[in-house]
N, C-alpha and C positions, 0 to 999 in steps of 0.2 A: 133109273134103270130098273125095269121089272122083268122077271122071267116070263110073266104071263104074255107080255106083248112082244117079247124077243127083240127089244130095242137095245142096241149096243151103244155104250158110252165109254169112250176111251179114257176119260179122266178117272173112271172107277178102277181101272187096272193099276194105275200108279198108287191110288189110295189103298187098294187091296194089298199090294206088295209092301207098302209102308205101314200096314196095319193101322190105318186111320179110319176104317169103316166101322159103323155101329154094328152090333151083332146081328140085327135083323137084315140090314143091307148086305152084310158080309155073307150070310147064308143064302140070300137071294142071288148075289153075284156068283157064288160057288155053283148054285143050281144052273145059272145061265151058262157059265163056262163049260159045264159038263155036256150041254147040248149044242153050243155054238162053237164051231171049229175055228172061225176067224179070231174070236176073242181068246180062245185057248192058245192059238199060235202066237198072238200078240203078248199074252201073259208069259209064255215061255221065253220069248225074245226079251221081254223086259227083265225077267229074272236073270237070264244069262248076262245081259248088260250090267246089271247091278253087281253080280258076282265078279265079273271081270274088272269093274271099277273098284270094288273092295280089294281085290288082289293087287291091282296096280297101286293103290294108295297105301296098302299095308307095308310095302317095302320102304327101307330107309333111304332118305335122300342125303347124300353126302356132298354138300356144296360148301366149299371153303371160299369165303369172301375176304379178300385182303382188307385191312383196316382203312386204307386210303383208296378204296374202290371208286368212289365218286370222282375223286381228282383224276384218277387214271382214265376213266371214261371221258371226262371233260377234255383232257389233254389230247386223247386220241381223236375225239370228235373235231377239235379245232385243227389238228394237224391234217386230218383226212379231208377237211373242207377247204383248206387253203389251195388256191390255184385252180379251183374247179370252175370258177367264173372269170372270164377275162373282160376287158373293156368292150369288146365288140358285142358280147352277150348282154352286157348292161345296156348298151345303146339300143340293141334290138328289143330288149324288154321294155325300155322307155318308149320306143316307137309303138310297140303293141299297146302299151297303156294309154298313150295319147290317142291312138286310133279307136280303142275301145271307149275311151271317154267321149270322143267326138260322136261315135255311133250312139252312145247312151243319150247324149244331149240332143242329137237329131231325133231319136225315138221319142224322147220326152217332148220335144218341140212339136212333132207330128201329133202326139196324143193331146197336147194342150192347144193346138193351133186354132181350134174352133173358139175356145174361150178368149184367146188373144185377139183373134179377128173381131169377135163381138165387142171386146173392150176398145179396140182401135176404131171401130165404126161408131160406137157411142161417143168416143172422144171427138171425132171429126164432126159428128152431128152437133155436139155442144159448141165447137168452134164456129161452124157455119151458122148456127143460131145466133151467136154473139155478133158475128160479122153482119148477118142480116139485120139484127137489131140496130147496130150502128149505122148501117146503110140507110135503113128506113128513117131513123132519126135525122140523119143529115139531109135526106131527101125532103122530109117534112119541114125541117128548118129552112131549107132553101126555098121551098114553095111558099112558106109563110113570109119569108123575106121578100120574095118577088111580089107577093100581094101587097105588102106594106110599101114597097118601092113604087108600085103602080099607083097606089092611093096617094102617096106623098107627091109623086110627079104630077098627078092630076090636080092635086090641090094647089100646088105651086105654079105649075105651068098652065093648067087648064083654065076654063072659064069659071071655075068654082069661086065662090065668094069668100069673104073673110070668115064666115062661120065654119066653112069646111076646113080651113086652115087651123082654126082654133080647135076644132074637134080632133084633127089629126095630131096636133101638139099635145092635147090632153090624153089622147090614146097612147102616144109614145111615152109621155110622163107616167101614165098609169102602169104601163108594162115595166118601166124602169123602177118605179116605186115598189111594185109587187115583187120584182126580183130582189130588191134590197131587203124587203120584209122577210122573204123566204130564206135568204142567206143568214140573216140575223137569228131567225128562229132555229135554224140548224146549228148555228154556233152555240146558242144557249143550251140546246139539247145535248151537245157534245160535252160542254163544261159540267153539266149536271151529272 
């Protein structure tokens, strides 16, 4: 706060009254108050308040507190609160709590519904992917089986010669042997 700029600072008034200002700032504040009517009025009001507060606090307070004051207050508080609430009020409060809880859960559900829906969609995409994989595997196995059945039927029933029958038997034997080797390989990997 400077008197040259006529800037008023209200925190200077309390510091001035409490005699907390440095001598240079104190003299600058006194010069400002002599030319600023609003600061002078606020200074007078602050001094009046401080005098009234000192007067009020200067008097003696005669409060006699009985030695068992805390017990007396506790007994009166318990006696005054008995019978204030009856069962109907408790039930009504319980209903309000349940309704408020349901509203809170509903609001939380609305807030998190996008995340929940996204999780459900990803779950069903994974399930449909697995079902699609099994369906495609079964379809491919059935198609392979039908090709093998046709080849086998042609070799046995058709005009094919002995060499075609031997080739088919070798092919079936090779598939069975390959399956056996693969299963043994996986068993040894599990045991290791």
